[in-house]
C-alpha positions as CSV (number, residue, x, y, z in Angstrom):
1,M,18.6,92.7,218.1
2,P,14.9,93.1,218.3
3,F,12.6,94.1,215.5
4,I,9.2,95.4,216.4
5,N,6.7,95.7,213.6
6,T,3.4,97.6,214.3
7,K,0.3,97.1,212.2
8,Y,-2.3,99.7,213.0
9,S,-5.8,100.3,211.6
10,A,-5.5,104.0,211.2
11,S,-3.0,106.7,210.3
12,I,0.1,107.5,212.4
13,T,1.4,111.0,212.3
14,A,5.2,111.6,212.2
15,E,5.0,113.0,215.8
16,Q,3.2,109.9,217.0
17,E,5.7,107.6,215.2
18,N,8.6,109.4,216.8
19,T,7.0,109.2,220.3
20,I,6.4,105.5,219.9
21,K,10.0,105.0,218.6
22,T,11.4,106.7,221.7
23,A,9.1,104.9,224.1
24,L,9.8,101.4,222.5
25,G,13.5,102.2,222.6
26,Q,13.2,102.6,226.4
27,A,10.8,99.7,226.9
28,V,12.9,97.1,225.0
29,T,15.3,97.1,228.0
30,V,12.8,94.9,229.8
31,L,13.7,92.2,227.3
32,G,17.4,92.6,228.0
33,K,17.9,94.4,224.7
34,S,19.1,97.9,223.9
35,E,17.8,100.7,221.6
36,S,21.1,100.7,219.8
37,W,20.1,97.4,218.0
38,L,16.4,98.1,217.8
39,M,14.7,98.2,214.4
40,L,11.1,99.4,214.1
41,G,8.5,99.1,211.3
42,F,5.2,100.9,211.0
43,E,2.3,99.7,208.8
44,Q,-0.6,102.0,209.0
45,N,-4.1,102.0,207.7
46,C,-4.2,98.2,207.8
47,S,-7.5,96.4,207.4
48,L,-7.8,94.7,210.8
49,Y,-10.7,92.9,212.3
50,F,-11.0,91.7,215.9
51,R,-13.8,89.6,217.2
52,G,-15.5,89.8,213.8
53,E,-15.6,93.6,213.8
54,K,-13.5,96.2,212.0
55,S,-12.4,99.0,214.3
56,D,-10.5,102.2,213.8
57,K,-8.4,101.5,216.9
58,I,-6.7,98.0,216.6
59,A,-3.0,97.3,216.7
60,F,-0.8,94.2,216.2
61,A,2.8,94.2,217.3
62,E,5.3,91.6,216.2
63,V,8.4,91.4,218.4
64,S,11.2,89.4,216.8
65,L,14.2,88.7,219.0
66,Y,17.6,87.3,218.5
67,G,17.8,84.9,221.4
68,N,15.1,84.4,224.1
69,A,13.4,86.4,226.7
70,S,11.7,85.1,229.8
71,S,7.9,84.9,230.1
72,D,8.0,87.5,232.8
73,A,10.0,89.9,230.5
74,C,7.6,89.3,227.6
75,N,4.7,90.0,229.9
76,R,6.2,93.3,231.1
77,M,7.0,94.2,227.4
78,T,3.4,93.5,226.5
79,A,2.2,95.8,229.3
80,E,4.6,98.5,228.0
81,I,3.4,98.1,224.3
82,C,-0.2,98.3,225.4
83,R,0.5,101.4,227.5
84,I,2.4,103.1,224.7
85,Y,-0.2,102.4,222.0
86,G,-2.9,103.5,224.4
87,E,-1.3,106.7,225.3
88,V,0.0,107.7,221.9
89,L,-2.7,106.2,219.5
90,G,-5.7,105.7,221.8
91,V,-5.8,102.0,221.3
92,P,-7.5,100.2,224.1
93,S,-5.3,97.4,225.5
94,D,-8.0,94.8,224.8
95,K,-7.5,95.6,221.1
96,V,-3.8,95.0,221.0
97,Y,-2.2,91.7,220.2
98,V,1.5,91.1,220.7
99,K,3.4,88.2,219.2
100,Y,6.9,87.2,220.2
101,S,9.2,85.3,217.8
102,P,12.6,84.4,219.3
103,T,15.3,83.0,217.0
104,S,18.8,81.7,217.2
105,E,19.5,82.7,213.6
106,W,19.9,86.5,212.9
107,G,21.8,88.1,210.1
108,W,23.4,91.5,209.9
109,N,26.1,93.1,207.9
110,G,26.6,90.2,205.5
111,G,26.7,87.4,208.1
112,N,24.9,85.8,211.0
113,F,25.5,86.0,214.7
C-alpha cells in the first residue's frame, strides 16, 4: 500500500500525469508493491526552492509505505522516480528529492491492517 505524493514547481498536463501514473505503477514493483494498491497525488505549481534558488523544474516525491523496503529497493526506486520525472517533466535528477516513510500502521476500508 504505497502512496506517492508529488510536489512539482510547474504545471502538469493530464497527459503527463497519466504517463507518470503508468510509469510509477510499474516502478513500484521494485519496492515489492503492486499498482493495484498504489495511490498517487499530484500537487503542481508549488513554490519550491532548492539551494536558495527558485526554479521552474524542481520536484519532491514522498513515498509512504505500509511495511518496509530495503535500502537497495529504495535506491532503485529513487533512480526510477528521477528517470520518470526527467523524461516526462524535464526535471534534472539533481533537482529531485525523494523521501521514504515506512509505517506499520495503515488504515483502509474502515480498519487497519
